[in-house]
Backbone atoms as SQL, in Angstrom:
CREATE TABLE atoms (id INTEGER PRIMARY KEY, chain TEXT, resi INTEGER, resn TEXT, atom TEXT, x REAL, y REAL, z REAL);
INSERT INTO atoms VALUES
  (1, 'A', 1, 'UNK', 'N', 0.797, -1.363, -0.006),
  (2, 'A', 1, 'UNK', 'CA', -0.052, -0.106, 0.226),
  (3, 'A', 1, 'UNK', 'C', 0.826, 1.278, -0.089),
  (4, 'A', 2, 'UNK', 'N', 0.944, 2.103, -1.156),
  (5, 'A', 2, 'UNK', 'CA', 1.503, 3.184, -1.427),
  (6, 'A', 2, 'UNK', 'C', 1.059, 4.500, -0.746),
  (7, 'A', 3, 'UNK', 'N', 1.614, 5.484, -0.200),
  (8, 'A', 3, 'UNK', 'CA', 1.013, 6.653, 0.345),
  (9, 'A', 3, 'UNK', 'C', 0.510, 7.299, -1.218),
  (10, 'A', 4, 'UNK', 'N', -0.633, 7.744, -1.187),
  (11, 'A', 4, 'UNK', 'CA', -1.140, 9.064, -2.343),
  (12, 'A', 4, 'UNK', 'C', -0.809, 9.812, -2.628),
  (13, 'A', 5, 'UNK', 'N', 0.081, 10.120, -3.298),
  (14, 'A', 5, 'UNK', 'CA', 0.741, 11.836, -3.431),
  (15, 'A', 5, 'UNK', 'C', 0.188, 12.344, -4.754),
  (16, 'A', 6, 'UNK', 'N', -1.157, 11.869, -5.344),
  (17, 'A', 6, 'UNK', 'CA', -1.762, 12.386, -6.345),
  (18, 'A', 6, 'UNK', 'C', -1.915, 13.954, -6.414),
  (19, 'A', 7, 'UNK', 'N', -2.156, 14.327, -5.294),
  (20, 'A', 7, 'UNK', 'CA', -2.497, 15.894, -4.889),
  (21, 'A', 7, 'UNK', 'C', -1.576, 16.678, -4.666),
  (22, 'A', 8, 'UNK', 'N', -0.101, 16.155, -4.403),
  (23, 'A', 8, 'UNK', 'CA', 0.912, 17.065, -4.047),
  (24, 'A', 8, 'UNK', 'C', 1.666, 17.187, -5.445),
  (25, 'A', 9, 'UNK', 'N', 2.623, 18.080, -5.318),
  (26, 'A', 9, 'UNK', 'CA', 3.503, 18.572, -6.046),
  (27, 'A', 9, 'UNK', 'C', 4.708, 17.873, -6.324),
  (28, 'A', 10, 'UNK', 'N', 5.261, 17.490, -7.196),
  (29, 'A', 10, 'UNK', 'CA', 6.740, 16.702, -7.137),
  (30, 'A', 10, 'UNK', 'C', 7.676, 16.465, -5.857),
  (31, 'A', 11, 'UNK', 'N', 8.068, 17.953, -5.602),
  (32, 'A', 11, 'UNK', 'CA', 9.259, 18.012, -4.393),
  (33, 'A', 11, 'UNK', 'C', 8.102, 17.811, -3.318),
  (34, 'A', 12, 'UNK', 'N', 7.002, 18.022, -3.196),
  (35, 'A', 12, 'UNK', 'CA', 6.381, 17.451, -1.865),
  (36, 'A', 12, 'UNK', 'C', 6.243, 16.002, -1.837),
  (37, 'A', 13, 'UNK', 'N', 5.490, 15.517, -2.729),
  (38, 'A', 13, 'UNK', 'CA', 5.686, 13.744, -2.974),
  (39, 'A', 13, 'UNK', 'C', 6.982, 13.351, -2.365),
  (40, 'A', 14, 'UNK', 'N', 7.768, 14.100, -2.987),
  (41, 'A', 14, 'UNK', 'CA', 9.278, 13.064, -2.478),
  (42, 'A', 14, 'UNK', 'C', 9.826, 13.331, -1.568),
  (43, 'A', 15, 'UNK', 'N', 9.231, 14.374, -0.739),
  (44, 'A', 15, 'UNK', 'CA', 9.444, 14.738, 0.801),
  (45, 'A', 15, 'UNK', 'C', 8.829, 14.052, 1.473),
  (46, 'A', 16, 'UNK', 'N', 7.680, 13.648, 1.182),
  (47, 'A', 16, 'UNK', 'CA', 6.635, 12.795, 1.910),
  (48, 'A', 16, 'UNK', 'C', 7.507, 11.316, 1.801),
  (49, 'A', 17, 'UNK', 'N', 7.407, 11.071, 0.910),
  (50, 'A', 17, 'UNK', 'CA', 8.262, 9.482, 0.336),
  (51, 'A', 17, 'UNK', 'C', 9.370, 9.318, 1.171),
  (52, 'A', 18, 'UNK', 'N', 10.237, 10.322, 1.381),
  (53, 'A', 18, 'UNK', 'CA', 11.625, 10.155, 2.144),
  (54, 'A', 18, 'UNK', 'C', 10.984, 10.258, 3.583),
  (55, 'A', 19, 'UNK', 'N', 10.138, 10.956, 3.942),
  (56, 'A', 19, 'UNK', 'CA', 9.840, 11.150, 5.234),
  (57, 'A', 19, 'UNK', 'C', 9.494, 9.752, 5.882),
  (58, 'A', 20, 'UNK', 'N', 8.752, 8.788, 4.839),
  (59, 'A', 20, 'UNK', 'CA', 8.094, 7.773, 5.465),
  (60, 'A', 20, 'UNK', 'C', 9.178, 6.698, 5.117),
  (61, 'A', 21, 'UNK', 'N', 10.210, 6.835, 4.264),
  (62, 'A', 21, 'UNK', 'CA', 11.055, 5.808, 4.267),
  (63, 'A', 21, 'UNK', 'C', 11.847, 6.048, 5.212),
  (64, 'A', 22, 'UNK', 'N', 12.551, 7.041, 5.798),
  (65, 'A', 22, 'UNK', 'CA', 12.997, 7.224, 6.764),
  (66, 'A', 22, 'UNK', 'C', 12.582, 7.005, 8.354),
  (67, 'A', 23, 'UNK', 'N', 11.376, 7.058, 8.230),
  (68, 'A', 23, 'UNK', 'CA', 10.661, 6.595, 9.836),
  (69, 'A', 23, 'UNK', 'C', 10.524, 5.241, 9.967),
  (70, 'A', 24, 'UNK', 'N', 10.286, 4.789, 8.697),
  (71, 'A', 24, 'UNK', 'CA', 10.176, 2.795, 8.521),
  (72, 'A', 24, 'UNK', 'C', 11.402, 2.311, 9.162),
  (73, 'A', 25, 'UNK', 'N', 12.515, 3.115, 8.513),
  (74, 'A', 25, 'UNK', 'CA', 13.944, 2.525, 9.023),
  (75, 'A', 25, 'UNK', 'C', 14.255, 2.472, 10.493),
  (76, 'A', 26, 'UNK', 'N', 13.407, 3.463, 11.046),
  (77, 'A', 26, 'UNK', 'CA', 13.968, 4.115, 12.704),
  (78, 'A', 26, 'UNK', 'C', 12.547, 3.474, 13.676),
  (79, 'A', 27, 'UNK', 'N', 11.576, 2.611, 12.825),
  (80, 'A', 27, 'UNK', 'CA', 10.227, 2.340, 13.559),
  (81, 'A', 27, 'UNK', 'C', 11.020, 1.510, 14.543),
  (82, 'A', 28, 'UNK', 'N', 10.232, 1.587, 16.074),
  (83, 'A', 28, 'UNK', 'CA', 10.424, 0.446, 16.755),
  (84, 'A', 28, 'UNK', 'C', 8.960, 0.088, 17.189),
  (85, 'A', 29, 'UNK', 'N', 8.687, -1.047, 16.993),
  (86, 'A', 29, 'UNK', 'CA', 7.195, -1.498, 17.705),
  (87, 'A', 29, 'UNK', 'C', 6.883, -1.281, 18.730),
  (88, 'A', 30, 'UNK', 'N', 7.324, -1.697, 19.808),
  (89, 'A', 30, 'UNK', 'CA', 7.030, -1.662, 21.335),
  (90, 'A', 30, 'UNK', 'C', 6.823, -0.208, 21.788),
  (91, 'A', 31, 'UNK', 'N', 7.653, 0.854, 20.985),
  (92, 'A', 31, 'UNK', 'CA', 7.228, 2.292, 21.161),
  (93, 'A', 31, 'UNK', 'C', 6.286, 2.853, 20.453),
  (94, 'A', 32, 'UNK', 'N', 6.649, 2.887, 19.066),
  (95, 'A', 32, 'UNK', 'CA', 5.440, 3.601, 18.315),
  (96, 'A', 32, 'UNK', 'C', 3.908, 2.976, 17.955),
  (97, 'A', 33, 'UNK', 'N', 3.989, 1.633, 18.093),
  (98, 'A', 33, 'UNK', 'CA', 2.745, 1.136, 17.880),
  (99, 'A', 33, 'UNK', 'C', 1.884, 1.386, 18.879),
  (100, 'A', 34, 'UNK', 'N', 2.247, 1.431, 20.199),
  (101, 'A', 34, 'UNK', 'CA', 1.001, 1.796, 21.128),
  (102, 'A', 34, 'UNK', 'C', 0.564, 3.222, 21.193),
  (103, 'A', 35, 'UNK', 'N', 1.271, 3.875, 20.247),
  (104, 'A', 35, 'UNK', 'CA', 0.555, 5.405, 20.045),
  (105, 'A', 35, 'UNK', 'C', -0.204, 5.469, 18.770),
  (106, 'A', 36, 'UNK', 'N', 0.075, 4.585, 17.897),
  (107, 'A', 36, 'UNK', 'CA', -0.884, 4.763, 17.221),
  (108, 'A', 36, 'UNK', 'C', -2.370, 3.517, 16.843),
  (109, 'A', 37, 'UNK', 'N', -2.252, 2.659, 17.466),
  (110, 'A', 37, 'UNK', 'CA', -3.420, 1.845, 17.650),
  (111, 'A', 37, 'UNK', 'C', -3.763, 1.276, 19.040),
  (112, 'A', 38, 'UNK', 'N', -4.858, 1.435, 19.382),
  (113, 'A', 38, 'UNK', 'CA', -5.707, 0.777, 20.772),
  (114, 'A', 38, 'UNK', 'C', -5.022, -0.800, 20.666),
  (115, 'A', 39, 'UNK', 'N', -3.917, -1.179, 21.282),
  (116, 'A', 39, 'UNK', 'CA', -3.599, -2.541, 21.235),
  (117, 'A', 39, 'UNK', 'C', -3.119, -2.746, 22.685),
  (118, 'A', 40, 'UNK', 'N', -3.275, -3.917, 23.404),
  (119, 'A', 40, 'UNK', 'CA', -2.710, -4.139, 24.792),
  (120, 'A', 40, 'UNK', 'C', -1.423, -4.750, 24.466),
  (121, 'A', 41, 'UNK', 'N', -0.739, -4.518, 25.129),
  (122, 'A', 41, 'UNK', 'CA', 0.754, -5.117, 24.907),
  (123, 'A', 41, 'UNK', 'C', 1.141, -6.224, 24.662),
  (124, 'A', 42, 'UNK', 'N', 0.337, -7.318, 24.980),
  (125, 'A', 42, 'UNK', 'CA', 0.594, -8.472, 24.313),
  (126, 'A', 42, 'UNK', 'C', 0.232, -8.696, 22.956),
  (127, 'A', 43, 'UNK', 'N', -0.374, -7.799, 22.444),
  (128, 'A', 43, 'UNK', 'CA', -0.763, -7.893, 20.947),
  (129, 'A', 43, 'UNK', 'C', 0.360, -7.396, 20.260),
  (130, 'A', 44, 'UNK', 'N', 1.220, -6.202, 20.708),
  (131, 'A', 44, 'UNK', 'CA', 2.288, -5.978, 19.836),
  (132, 'A', 44, 'UNK', 'C', 3.622, -6.608, 20.471),
  (133, 'A', 45, 'UNK', 'N', 3.926, -7.430, 21.122),
  (134, 'A', 45, 'UNK', 'CA', 5.142, -7.923, 21.799),
  (135, 'A', 45, 'UNK', 'C', 4.810, -9.287, 21.343),
  (136, 'A', 46, 'UNK', 'N', 4.284, -9.817, 20.405),
  (137, 'A', 46, 'UNK', 'CA', 4.436, -11.090, 19.429),
  (138, 'A', 46, 'UNK', 'C', 4.985, -10.865, 18.679),
  (139, 'A', 47, 'UNK', 'N', 6.308, -11.537, 17.969),
  (140, 'A', 47, 'UNK', 'CA', 6.724, -11.550, 16.980),
  (141, 'A', 47, 'UNK', 'C', 6.739, -12.867, 15.644),
  (142, 'A', 48, 'UNK', 'N', 5.291, -12.986, 15.906),
  (143, 'A', 48, 'UNK', 'CA', 4.680, -14.427, 14.850),
  (144, 'A', 48, 'UNK', 'C', 4.087, -13.973, 13.534),
  (145, 'A', 49, 'UNK', 'N', 4.013, -14.571, 12.809),
  (146, 'A', 49, 'UNK', 'CA', 3.106, -14.345, 11.565),
  (147, 'A', 49, 'UNK', 'C', 1.911, -13.970, 11.804),
  (148, 'A', 50, 'UNK', 'N', 1.014, -14.786, 12.425),
  (149, 'A', 50, 'UNK', 'CA', -0.507, -14.028, 12.237),
  (150, 'A', 50, 'UNK', 'C', -0.565, -12.867, 13.357),
  (151, 'A', 51, 'UNK', 'N', 0.293, -12.594, 14.187),
  (152, 'A', 51, 'UNK', 'CA', 0.072, -11.252, 14.884),
  (153, 'A', 51, 'UNK', 'C', 0.113, -10.278, 14.368),
  (154, 'A', 52, 'UNK', 'N', 1.521, -10.415, 13.375),
  (155, 'A', 52, 'UNK', 'CA', 2.034, -9.411, 12.462),
  (156, 'A', 52, 'UNK', 'C', 0.927, -8.862, 11.265),
  (157, 'A', 53, 'UNK', 'N', 0.485, -10.198, 10.867),
  (158, 'A', 53, 'UNK', 'CA', -0.654, -10.013, 9.875),
  (159, 'A', 53, 'UNK', 'C', -1.832, -9.006, 10.250),
  (160, 'A', 54, 'UNK', 'N', -2.259, -9.026, 11.690),
  (161, 'A', 54, 'UNK', 'CA', -3.328, -8.825, 12.212),
  (162, 'A', 54, 'UNK', 'C', -2.928, -7.130, 12.404),
  (163, 'A', 55, 'UNK', 'N', -1.597, -6.783, 12.794),
  (164, 'A', 55, 'UNK', 'CA', -1.349, -5.547, 13.313),
  (165, 'A', 55, 'UNK', 'C', -1.252, -4.713, 11.452),
  (166, 'A', 56, 'UNK', 'N', -0.739, -5.485, 10.526),
  (167, 'A', 56, 'UNK', 'CA', -0.712, -5.051, 9.304),
  (168, 'A', 56, 'UNK', 'C', -2.175, -4.586, 8.706),
  (169, 'A', 57, 'UNK', 'N', -2.876, -5.628, 9.220),
  (170, 'A', 57, 'UNK', 'CA', -4.400, -5.412, 8.889),
  (171, 'A', 57, 'UNK', 'C', -5.193, -3.832, 9.516),
  (172, 'A', 58, 'UNK', 'N', -4.607, -3.731, 10.780),
  (173, 'A', 58, 'UNK', 'CA', -5.258, -2.703, 11.793),
  (174, 'A', 58, 'UNK', 'C', -4.637, -1.374, 11.467),
  (175, 'A', 59, 'UNK', 'N', -3.255, -1.541, 10.898),
  (176, 'A', 59, 'UNK', 'CA', -2.568, -0.213, 10.428),
  (177, 'A', 59, 'UNK', 'C', -3.257, 0.339, 9.043),
  (178, 'A', 60, 'UNK', 'N', -3.425, -0.616, 8.109),
  (179, 'A', 60, 'UNK', 'CA', -4.202, -0.636, 6.850),
  (180, 'A', 60, 'UNK', 'C', -5.586, 0.069, 7.010),
  (181, 'A', 61, 'UNK', 'N', -6.269, -0.243, 7.726),
  (182, 'A', 61, 'UNK', 'CA', -7.618, 0.324, 8.221),
  (183, 'A', 61, 'UNK', 'C', -7.663, 1.514, 8.942),
  (184, 'A', 62, 'UNK', 'N', -6.631, 1.611, 9.889),
  (185, 'A', 62, 'UNK', 'CA', -6.437, 2.899, 10.152),
  (186, 'A', 62, 'UNK', 'C', -5.928, 4.006, 9.323),
  (187, 'A', 63, 'UNK', 'N', -4.947, 3.785, 8.440),
  (188, 'A', 63, 'UNK', 'CA', -4.798, 4.490, 7.403),
  (189, 'A', 63, 'UNK', 'C', -5.843, 4.792, 6.435),
  (190, 'A', 64, 'UNK', 'N', -6.249, 3.903, 6.088),
  (191, 'A', 64, 'UNK', 'CA', -7.791, 4.159, 5.177),
  (192, 'A', 64, 'UNK', 'C', -8.646, 5.159, 5.941),
  (193, 'A', 65, 'UNK', 'N', -8.897, 5.324, 7.284),
  (194, 'A', 65, 'UNK', 'CA', -9.960, 6.298, 7.739),
  (195, 'A', 65, 'UNK', 'C', -9.419, 7.808, 8.175),
  (196, 'A', 66, 'UNK', 'N', -7.905, 7.053, 8.211),
  (197, 'A', 66, 'UNK', 'CA', -7.347, 8.892, 8.230),
  (198, 'A', 66, 'UNK', 'C', -7.492, 9.483, 6.985),
  (199, 'A', 67, 'UNK', 'N', -6.828, 8.522, 5.615),
  (200, 'A', 67, 'UNK', 'CA', -7.161, 9.235, 4.368),
  (201, 'A', 67, 'UNK', 'C', -8.740, 9.723, 4.332),
  (202, 'A', 68, 'UNK', 'N', -9.616, 8.992, 4.698),
  (203, 'A', 68, 'UNK', 'CA', -10.844, 9.631, 4.599),
  (204, 'A', 68, 'UNK', 'C', -11.393, 10.717, 5.279),
  (205, 'A', 69, 'UNK', 'N', -10.792, 10.774, 6.159),
  (206, 'A', 69, 'UNK', 'CA', -10.889, 12.366, 7.116),
  (207, 'A', 69, 'UNK', 'C', -10.268, 13.278, 6.375),
  (208, 'A', 70, 'UNK', 'N', -9.033, 12.943, 5.580),
  (209, 'A', 70, 'UNK', 'CA', -8.242, 14.201, 4.829),
  (210, 'A', 70, 'UNK', 'C', -9.272, 14.691, 3.757),
  (211, 'A', 71, 'UNK', 'N', -10.018, 13.615, 3.045),
  (212, 'A', 71, 'UNK', 'CA', -10.125, 13.816, 1.804),
  (213, 'A', 71, 'UNK', 'C', -11.552, 14.854, 2.038),
  (214, 'A', 72, 'UNK', 'N', -12.281, 14.474, 3.342),
  (215, 'A', 72, 'UNK', 'CA', -13.304, 14.841, 3.880),
  (216, 'A', 72, 'UNK', 'C', -13.151, 16.390, 4.241),
  (217, 'A', 73, 'UNK', 'N', -11.848, 16.722, 4.614),
  (218, 'A', 73, 'UNK', 'CA', -11.570, 18.056, 5.356),
  (219, 'A', 73, 'UNK', 'C', -12.048, 18.267, 6.445),
  (220, 'A', 74, 'UNK', 'N', -11.959, 16.881, 7.372),
  (221, 'A', 74, 'UNK', 'CA', -12.620, 16.894, 8.702),
  (222, 'A', 74, 'UNK', 'C', -11.309, 17.615, 9.487),
  (223, 'A', 75, 'UNK', 'N', -12.004, 18.060, 10.461),
  (224, 'A', 75, 'UNK', 'CA', -10.875, 19.215, 11.303),
  (225, 'A', 75, 'UNK', 'C', -10.107, 18.050, 12.456),
  (226, 'A', 76, 'UNK', 'N', -10.535, 16.597, 12.531),
  (227, 'A', 76, 'UNK', 'CA', -9.708, 16.049, 13.039),
  (228, 'A', 76, 'UNK', 'C', -8.370, 15.262, 12.298),
  (229, 'A', 77, 'UNK', 'N', -8.493, 15.511, 10.815),
  (230, 'A', 77, 'UNK', 'CA', -7.634, 14.827, 10.209),
  (231, 'A', 77, 'UNK', 'C', -5.817, 15.493, 10.299),
  (232, 'A', 78, 'UNK', 'N', -5.072, 14.538, 10.988),
  (233, 'A', 78, 'UNK', 'CA', -3.857, 14.909, 11.410),
  (234, 'A', 78, 'UNK', 'C', -2.635, 14.266, 10.398),
  (235, 'A', 79, 'UNK', 'N', -2.103, 15.207, 9.594),
  (236, 'A', 79, 'UNK', 'CA', -0.956, 14.721, 8.580),
  (237, 'A', 79, 'UNK', 'C', -0.086, 14.001, 9.225),
  (238, 'A', 80, 'UNK', 'N', 0.402, 14.475, 10.692),
  (239, 'A', 80, 'UNK', 'CA', 1.577, 13.658, 11.182),
  (240, 'A', 80, 'UNK', 'C', 1.216, 12.334, 11.451),
  (241, 'A', 81, 'UNK', 'N', -0.082, 12.051, 11.814),
  (242, 'A', 81, 'UNK', 'CA', -0.462, 10.861, 12.200),
  (243, 'A', 81, 'UNK', 'C', -0.816, 9.915, 10.990),
  (244, 'A', 82, 'UNK', 'N', -1.048, 10.368, 10.002),
  (245, 'A', 82, 'UNK', 'CA', -1.203, 9.893, 8.826),
  (246, 'A', 82, 'UNK', 'C', 0.256, 9.577, 7.806),
  (247, 'A', 83, 'UNK', 'N', 1.345, 9.738, 8.435),
  (248, 'A', 83, 'UNK', 'CA', 2.506, 9.952, 8.068),
  (249, 'A', 83, 'UNK', 'C', 3.252, 8.763, 9.290),
  (250, 'A', 84, 'UNK', 'N', 2.786, 8.980, 10.524),
  (251, 'A', 84, 'UNK', 'CA', 3.163, 7.882, 11.360),
  (252, 'A', 84, 'UNK', 'C', 2.639, 6.505, 10.800),
  (253, 'A', 85, 'UNK', 'N', 1.494, 6.545, 10.713),
  (254, 'A', 85, 'UNK', 'CA', 0.753, 5.377, 10.111),
  (255, 'A', 85, 'UNK', 'C', 1.410, 4.823, 8.936),
  (256, 'A', 86, 'UNK', 'N', 1.731, 5.563, 7.801),
  (257, 'A', 86, 'UNK', 'CA', 2.344, 4.896, 6.746),
  (258, 'A', 86, 'UNK', 'C', 3.767, 4.302, 7.019),
  (259, 'A', 87, 'UNK', 'N', 4.327, 5.251, 7.966),
  (260, 'A', 87, 'UNK', 'CA', 5.793, 4.889, 8.505),
  (261, 'A', 87, 'UNK', 'C', 5.603, 3.338, 8.821),
  (262, 'A', 88, 'UNK', 'N', 4.453, 3.272, 9.900),
  (263, 'A', 88, 'UNK', 'CA', 4.506, 1.924, 10.890),
  (264, 'A', 88, 'UNK', 'C', 4.113, 0.526, 9.689),
  (265, 'A', 89, 'UNK', 'N', 3.026, 1.016, 8.899),
  (266, 'A', 89, 'UNK', 'CA', 2.519, 0.083, 8.246),
  (267, 'A', 89, 'UNK', 'C', 3.636, -0.376, 6.796),
  (268, 'A', 90, 'UNK', 'N', 4.749, 0.074, 6.513),
  (269, 'A', 90, 'UNK', 'CA', 5.804, 0.053, 5.590),
  (270, 'A', 90, 'UNK', 'C', 6.617, -0.970, 6.504),
  (271, 'A', 91, 'UNK', 'N', 7.151, -0.361, 7.760),
  (272, 'A', 91, 'UNK', 'CA', 8.039, -1.079, 8.645),
  (273, 'A', 91, 'UNK', 'C', 7.505, -2.715, 9.004),
  (274, 'A', 92, 'UNK', 'N', 6.182, -2.599, 9.392),
  (275, 'A', 92, 'UNK', 'CA', 5.395, -3.910, 9.810),
  (276, 'A', 92, 'UNK', 'C', 5.310, -4.770, 8.583),
  (277, 'A', 93, 'UNK', 'N', 4.749, -4.315, 7.185),
  (278, 'A', 93, 'UNK', 'CA', 4.820, -5.279, 6.119),
  (279, 'A', 93, 'UNK', 'C', 6.352, -5.783, 5.841),
  (280, 'A', 94, 'UNK', 'N', 7.102, -4.967, 5.717),
  (281, 'A', 94, 'UNK', 'CA', 8.737, -5.670, 5.536),
  (282, 'A', 94, 'UNK', 'C', 8.913, -6.658, 6.713),
  (283, 'A', 95, 'UNK', 'N', 8.713, -6.224, 7.868),
  (284, 'A', 95, 'UNK', 'CA', 8.875, -7.499, 8.621),
  (285, 'A', 95, 'UNK', 'C', 7.949, -8.973, 8.491),
  (286, 'A', 96, 'UNK', 'N', 6.931, -8.372, 8.079),
  (287, 'A', 96, 'UNK', 'CA', 5.792, -9.692, 7.813),
  (288, 'A', 96, 'UNK', 'C', 6.777, -10.400, 6.626),
  (289, 'A', 97, 'UNK', 'N', 7.134, -9.744, 5.925),
  (290, 'A', 97, 'UNK', 'CA', 7.721, -10.281, 4.536),
  (291, 'A', 97, 'UNK', 'C', 8.878, -11.337, 5.132),
  (292, 'A', 98, 'UNK', 'N', 9.743, -10.659, 5.878),
  (293, 'A', 98, 'UNK', 'CA', 11.104, -11.187, 6.518),
  (294, 'A', 98, 'UNK', 'C', 10.596, -12.693, 7.282),
  (295, 'A', 99, 'UNK', 'N', 9.321, -12.413, 8.017),
  (296, 'A', 99, 'UNK', 'CA', 8.952, -13.502, 8.575),
  (297, 'A', 99, 'UNK', 'C', 8.636, -14.569, 8.084),
  (298, 'A', 100, 'UNK', 'N', 7.656, -14.426, 6.899),
  (299, 'A', 100, 'UNK', 'CA', 7.360, -15.137, 5.920),
  (300, 'A', 100, 'UNK', 'C', 8.502, -16.014, 5.095),
  (301, 'A', 101, 'UNK', 'N', 9.603, -15.169, 4.734),
  (302, 'A', 101, 'UNK', 'CA', 10.597, -15.794, 4.251),
  (303, 'A', 101, 'UNK', 'C', 11.698, -16.760, 4.763),
  (304, 'A', 102, 'UNK', 'N', 11.468, -16.468, 6.269),
  (305, 'A', 102, 'UNK', 'CA', 12.203, -17.093, 6.980),
  (306, 'A', 102, 'UNK', 'C', 11.604, -18.422, 7.238),
  (307, 'A', 103, 'UNK', 'N', 10.340, -18.656, 7.108),
  (308, 'A', 103, 'UNK', 'CA', 9.256, -19.493, 7.610),
  (309, 'A', 103, 'UNK', 'C', 9.771, -21.039, 6.731),
  (310, 'A', 104, 'UNK', 'N', 10.073, -22.065, 7.140),
  (311, 'A', 104, 'UNK', 'CA', 10.344, -23.249, 6.294),
  (312, 'A', 104, 'UNK', 'C', 9.318, -23.753, 5.598),
  (313, 'A', 105, 'UNK', 'N', 9.177, -23.816, 4.385),
  (314, 'A', 105, 'UNK', 'CA', 8.070, -24.162, 3.417),
  (315, 'A', 105, 'UNK', 'C', 7.357, -25.411, 4.085),
  (316, 'A', 106, 'UNK', 'N', 6.109, -25.597, 3.968),
  (317, 'A', 106, 'UNK', 'CA', 5.097, -26.794, 4.418),
  (318, 'A', 106, 'UNK', 'C', 5.292, -27.596, 3.044),
  (319, 'A', 107, 'UNK', 'N', 5.381, -28.909, 3.727),
  (320, 'A', 107, 'UNK', 'CA', 4.830, -30.190, 2.484),
  (321, 'A', 107, 'UNK', 'C', 3.654, -30.359, 2.299);
């Protein structure tokens, strides 16, 4: 899921993409996720495939909701939250891909 930059000019879109990439590289699940999603500590402390898939799904839904608020021009829309969600989503998606790649193939 890519950040939708259709409404931005090219320099702005590049800056937002760079911010998402650098934030995803510095992402720490235990510190950042608790501020973005209402999860119990045991939900984000597990490093297995089903738990990570659930987190990725919840982040995608939260991004969808934040995008909807932005398009409506709603007063509660927060660009910083939207970028933080995109950073967390990208980092969790990469983590999920690495978990799936390291999982032994089923017979």
